[in-house]
N, C-alpha and C positions, 0 to 999 in steps of 0.2 A: 481224340478221346478227351472229355472234359472232366475236370476235377473241381467240384463245387463245395467241398467240405469247409474250406476256410471262409468262403462267401456265406454259407449258411450260418456258421458259428458267429460271424461278424454281424450278420443281420439280427440274430436273436439278441446278441449283446447290446447292440446300439438301440434297438427298439425299446428295450427296457431301461437302459441306463444312460443313454446319450441324447434322448429326445427332450428338448428343453422348452420351457414356457417363460416368456418375459413377464406375463401378468396372469394372475389367477386369484379367485376369491373363494370364500369358504361356503358360499351358498350351495345347495344341492338340488338337483333335478332328477326325476326318475328314481332309480334305485342306486343310492350311494354315489351319484355323479357329482363332480365339482363343476360348476359353471366356469367356462373358460372366457377370459377377457384378453383383449390385446392380441399380441402375436404368439403363435405356437409353431414349433418347428419339428419336422421329422427328417432325420438324416440317415442315409444308408450308403454303405460302400458298394462298389462293384469290383469284385476280385474273383478271377477264375483263370483256368489255363486250358488251352486247346492245342493239340499237337500240331495242327496246321495253321491256325490263326494266331497262335502265340499267347502271351500273357496279357490278360485284360486288367485294366486298372482305371479307377475313376469313382464316381459316386453320384448321388442325387440329393437334392434338398427340396422338401415340400413345405412351404410356409403358408400358414393360415392366419388371417386377421379376423377376429371375432368382435371387434369393436368393444361396446360396453357389456357384451355377453348376453344381452336381452334376447338374441335370436339363436343362441346356442341350442343344438349342435350346428345350425346353419352358420356359415361364415359370410363375411362381407367381401373378402378377397382371398383368392388362392393363387399362389405363384409357385411354379414347378420348374426346377432346373436339373438337367441331367447331362453330364459329360463323362464319357468313357472312351477308352482307346484300347486297342490291342497292339502289340509290338509289330504285327505284320500289316497294320494299316486299316483295320476295321474300326468303326466307332459310331457312337450315338452322340449327337449334339442337339439338345432339345430344350425349348422353352415353351411353357404352356401357362396361360393366364385365364382365370375364370372369375366372373363377378356379376352379381345382379344389382350392384350399387354404382358402377362406373357410369352407366347410361340410365337415365330415369325410366322406370317401368319396363326395362329390358334386361335380359341376361346376355352378356357378351363374353365370348371366349375366343382365344386365338392360339393356334399351334404354329410354331416356327421351328422347323427341324432340318438338320442335314445329317443323313444317315449313310454311312459308308459300310458296305457289306462285301467282303472279299469272297464270300461263298454263299450267295443267296440261293435258296433252294429252288430247283426246277425239275419237275417230274413229268413234264409234258402236259397235253391238253385232254380234257374230257374224261377225267376220272378213270374208271376201269378200262376204258379204251386204250389208255397208255399203260403198258406193262411196267411193273417195278420189279427189278431183280437185285436183291441185296448182295448177291455174289459179286456184282460189278464193283462194289466198294469194300469188299472183304479182302484184305491183303493176304490172307491165308488160303483163299480159294483159287482154284485153277482158272476160273473165269474172271479174275480180278482185272479191272481196267485202271481205275484211279479212284482215290477217295473223294475226288472232286467231280466224279462223273455226273452227279445230279446237282450241279451248281453252276452259277455264273457270277461275274463281278458286277455289282450295282452300286451306284451313288445316286441318292435321291434328295432333292431339295423340295421342301414342302412348306407352304405358307397357307394357313386356312383359318380365316376369321368367320365366326358364325354368331348370329343374333337370334334370340328367341324372345317373342313378345306375346303376352296373354291377350287374346282377342275376344274370348267368351268363356267365362268361368275357368275350367281346367284345360281349355283348348289353347294351344300356342301356335303362332306362326313362326316357321323356321326359315331363315334366309342367310345365305353365306356365299363364300367364294373360295374355290380351291385352286391353288397354283402349284402344279407338280412338274418337276423337270427330272427326267430319268436319263442317266448316263450308264449305258450297259455295254459290257464286253465279255470276252472269254475270261475264265479264271487266270490270273497272272501267276502261272506256275513257278516262274523264275523267282518272283518275289517271295512266294510262300516257301520255296526251297532254300532260301538264303539262311546259312548257318546250320543246316541240317547235315547229318551224316549221310553217306551214300545209301545206306540200307533203308533210311527213313524218308528219302526224297520221293516226291510225287512224280510219277511218269508223265511225260509230255504227250498225253493221249487225249483225243477228242472226247469231249463230254456230250451229253444229250443235247444241250443248247446248241453246240456247234453243228451237230447232226441235223437238227431242225432247220438251221440256216442252209446247210448244204442241200437238203431235200426241198427247200423252197416253202416249207410250212410256215416259217417266219420270214416275211418278205424283206428284201434288202433295204427298202425305203424307211423302215422303222426298226430294223434289227438292233441298232445301237441306241434305241430309246428315243426320247424327244419330249415335247410338252404335252401335258394333259391338263388344260385349264377349264374349269367348269363352274357354272352357277349352281347353287344349291337352293332349292325351294321345297317347302313341305309344310305339313301340319302334324302336330303332336298332341296327344292327350295324356295327362299325367295326374294320377291320383295317389301316388306313393306317399307313405307316411314319412319316409326318409330316403333321400336320394342315394347316398353312399351305402347304407346298410338297411334296405327296406324290409319290412315284415308283412306288409299288406299293400294292396293297390295294384294299379295297372299303368304301364307306360306303352303307348302305341305311337307309331310313327309311319307316315307315308312320305317319302322323299323322292325328289326328281333331281338328277344332275344333268345339266345341259352343257355340252361341249362343242359349240359351233366353231367353224374355221376362223371367224372374225376375232376370236379370243386368242389366236395364235396357234391353234391346232392344225395338224396336217390334214385332218379329215373331220367330218361332223359325226357326232355320236351322242348317245344319251344313256342314262341309267335310271331305273325305277326300282325303289327299294321299299319293302313293307316289313315292319318289325312289330311283333307283339310280345310284351313281357307281362307276366302276372305273378303276384306274390300272395300266398295264402298262409295265414297264421294257423298252425296246428296246436301249438302250446304257446301261450302269450309270453313274449320276451325270451323264448327258449327255442322253439322248433318252427321252421318255416319251410313250406314246399313252394318252389318257384320254377318257372320255365320261360324260355325265350325261343321264339320261332322267327326266322328271317328268310325272306325270299327276295332275290334280286334278278332283274332282267337287264341285259345290255343290248342296246339298239344301235342301228346304223353301222358305220365303218369304225368300230372300236379298235384302237391299237392293242396289240396282244399284251403289252405290259400293263395296260389299264383294265383288262378284263377281270382281274382278280381283286381290284380295288373295291372295298365295301363302303358305300355311302354311310355317313353317320352325322348326327347332330351334335355329338359330344364324344371326343376320343377318350378312351380309358387307358391308352398305352401308346408306345412309339409306333406300333404297327397296327393297321386295320385293313387287312387284305388277305385274300386267299382263304380256302376252307381246309383246315387242318392245322393243328398246333395250339399254342397256349390261349389264343383269343377266340377260337371258333369250335373246332372239334378236338378236344384235348386227348392226346395219346396217339393219334395218327400222325403221319409224316407232315411236317410243316408245309402248307400250301400244296398238299397232295391233289386237291380238286380245283381245277381251273376250267370253267366252261362259259358258254354264252349266257346261260341262265343257271342259277343254282339255288339251293335252299339248305338250311341246317337248323337243328334244334338242340337245345340244352335243357335238361331236366334234372333238378337237384334238390336234395334236402339239406337244410342248413340248421345246425344246432349250436347254440351259444351257451357257454358256461364259464365259471370262474371269473367273476367280475371283481377286479382289484384296483387299488390306487397305489401307484409307485411314483415317487418324487413329484407329487401333485398332478399326475397324469391319470386319466381314466382308461383302464385297459380291460379288454375282454378277449377270451380265447374261444375260437369256434372251429367246428368240424363241418365238412360238407361231403356228401356222397353224390355222384353224378352219373348220368347216362347221356352221351352226346351222339349225334348222327348227322350226316350230311350227304347230299346227292347232287349231281349235275342233272338238271332237268331239261336242258337243251344244249346239244353239242356245238362246239365251234366247227364250222365247215372246214374240212381238210382235203387238200389235193395230194393224193398218194402217188401220183404219176412218176415222180423221181425217186421213189422208194423201191429198192429191189425186193424181190420175193423173200429172200433170206432175211433182210432187215425188217421187213414187215412182220414176219413171223417172230422175230426177236423182240421188237420194240412196241408192237401194237397187238391189240386183241380185236377180233372181228365181232364187235358188240354194237348193237343198234341203240341201246339205252344203258344207263349207268346202274350199278348196284348201290345199295345203301352202305355207307361207310360208317362204322359204329365203334364206340369205345365206352369203357366204364372206368371209374376211378374215384379217388377221394382226395380231400385237401385239408389243410390246417390254416387257420387265420389268427393273426394277432392284430387287434383293433385298438387304436389309440384315439380317444376323444371322438369316437363315432365317425371319424373322417379318414384318418391315416391308417390304411389296412395293408399289412404285409401278408402275402399269400404263398403257401407252399402247396403244390398240387402234383399228383401222379395220375396219369391216364394210361390205360392199356388198350391197344387196338384189338378188335375182335377178329380181324382177318389179316392174313400174312401180306396181302397186296397193299396194306396200308402201313407197313412197318411193324414194330413191336410195342413200343411204349414211349412215354415222354415224361420228364420231370421238369417242373417249372418253378421259378421264383419270380413273383410279380407283385404289383400293388393292386389293391381293390378286389372286389368280387368281379366275376366275369361279366355280370350284367345286373 
């Protein structure tokens, strides 16, 4: 069980009173905006508690350099640092850099991360074809197995540089390289039980990931992870008025990820991703309707741990994978949908109000209401020959196609200098097979 009250309170306090600027001027742009010069910093803590993962501590810093302020709210350089740990061994170690001034006529970004997750979510393959039973993780239910039934241990090393270059008007060429190394194993129950009372310890019971290995659905040659190194090539069209907080325009992308064996992969595979985003102004500077639709197809002999990886030209967070959770379909179980091909959409109204200046920083508060949906459009082929009749009835549904997985919800935004955005969101799943709800604290708008 997670307790985020301290974290929420700290975020609100720091956003308004501990975000500092080294340089600022009195000129104004837009409505009561102060032009920002030089460096500007956003600082947030990471404080929470989880019964199984332990106490989380750490924080993040996002530094923006606006130069002489002539391009504000555009920045010349952005540097993002995040380090957090839990007392049981999970953690995020991330550096992200973004600039359109480092390389002439190009935008360059690089993500370098090492992510430790003692309880990475795993609900099986193919959406509705994989049954979800909340009783298995409910300690008070007669069918309880373990709170870690839908989880495995994962360590991920990721290095991903990407370049975008204008080639014709608003059309950009996207080129990059993704280096991913996955280290995967069963949940370390002994480690998570350390220091717990007997009544609160996790039972040493096989989770769904272990069962998938025993049934041969996850093959022994890549059950423990491996490399997924891929070239990223694509085209993008961008007519948005503002990248971080757009109110009008379109951002379209078609990306291809090529992962041949000569890049160090155990097998050859590829990804094709198409993304359409559109922003429509309903009330100028106040109300915007926007939506995002994404479709992805995985080709070739794709390793199971890379099926859920979503191709991107620009990451907005530490995680960009799976359908379900804070970055895709808010409110349903994180990474609930894993398939060979999948699609999801986000549709939301964004309302901005209460524009104020605090300690020379420009702040806005915003609300958003959303409807999200996702679906597996092509199943991963599964051999059920090693699955008993009883296990098949328990863990699988005899479905030939997926159902639509839907959620609704709303969120709150605190926006500093039109770039640093703290987001609180709550999503509610519309079907029980997708869980119940999710509450998230993140940076930026979803898209």
